Structure formats: structure tokens, C-alpha cells
N, C-alpha and C positions, 0 to 999 in steps of 0.2 A: 248504411242503415239496414239492420237485420233484425229478425225476430229472435226469440230465445232459442229457436230450433235451427237458426242459421239462414232462414229464407230472406232473400234480399227484398226490401220494401221501398227502396229509393224511387223507382220509377212510378209506383202507384202513388206515393206521397206527392211527387212533383206533378203528376197528372192531375190529381185532385186540387192541388193548390193553384195550378195554372187555370183550370176551368173555373174555379170559384172567383179568381181575380178577374178573368175576362168577363164573366157574367156580371160582376159588380161594376166594372169599369165601363162596359158598353151597354148594359141593360138591353140586350137584343130581344126582339119579339120571338125569334126562332133560333134554336141551336141544334146542331146535328153533330154527332160523334161517329166517325167512320173508321172502321178497323179493317185491317187486312184479313182476308179469308183464311181459314185454317187449312183448307185443302188447296189443290191446284185451281187456279182461276181459269175462266174461259180463255183468256189471253195466253196463259201458260200451256193450256191444252192444245191450242192452235199453233203456238210458236215455242217449242221446248227451250230454246236458247234465250228466251225473253229476259230472264234474270241471271243469265250466266256470269255477268261481270259484277254482280252485287256481292257485298260482303255478307257473311253469315251473321244472323242475329246473335248477339252475345247470350250465352247460356243464362246468366243472371237476369237478363231481361225476359227471356222466354219463360222462365219459371214464375214470373210475376203476372203474366198475361191472364191466367185463370182467375186472378184476384182483381181484375179490372172491375171497378164498381158499377156494373150495369144497373143494378137496382137503384143506386144513388143517382146515376145519370137519368134514369127514367123518372124518378121522383122529382128531379129538378127540371123536368120537361125537355130533357135532351133526347133526341131521337138517335137510336143506334142502328147502324147498318153493318152487316157482315153477310154479303150476298152471293159470293162466288165470283164477283167481279173485282178488278183492281180498285183499291181505295181511291187512287187518283182519278179513275174513270167515274166513280160515284160522286166524288167531290166536284168534278167538272160538270156532271149532269145536274147536280143540285144548284151550282152557280148559274148555269144556263137557265134552269127553270125559274130561279129567283129573278133573274133579269127579265125573262118573258112575262113574269107576274107583276112587273113594275117595281121590283125592289131596286132602289137606286144605289145601295151600297151593301157590301157584305165583307166579311173578314174570314180569311182562311188561315188557320194556324196549324203548322205541321212540324214534326221533328225531323222529317226527311227532306 
């Protein structure tokens, strides 16, 4: 899937479709979308080899990131985080806080 100028759009389409399906299927009272930070995270600054064995993000995926539908997410009451921390750490913190607040179930969906 590409635009007339050649920009890949498959990941954006899949992302939107997946979120809409999950929202319809589960009707959650709260939804959060957590993205990896653009710059080095606190963990990377403290431990340079943290991501040493990870594969590079494919270029066609990287070019789609600026088109992530943040406005759409916010309009649909999705909370977006991009904080300088690892996405995994933010997700873990949100799950812990949900548990502490008495939320008995939650769903984490990830591509990684």
C-alpha cells in the first residue's frame, strides 16, 4: 500500500484498523497508545548497549511514523505518550497503576 508519491501507508492503515476493531470489540473505558521516544531514552543514556542486539526499524516503517494519527487518537479518547522513557516501561507503569486503582482486567496489544 503506497500513496501516488510512493509513501508506504500499510502500517498506518493496519494501526488504525486494529485500534478501531479493539475499541469496538472490548469497549474499554480507557485506552492509551504508547510510542517509542524519538531520541535516546533514559535507559539508553544510562546503558548504551541496551538496544545493541535489536534489529533496525525498516525504512518504510520509519517513514510512516510522522503520519501516525495522533489527532484521531486523541479524538477517540486515546491517550498518547512519548515521554523519553521506553514504551515497555510506560506500559508497565500504566498496568500497575490500573491494578492499584482497582481495574481488574486490561489488555496490552503490541507489535513487538
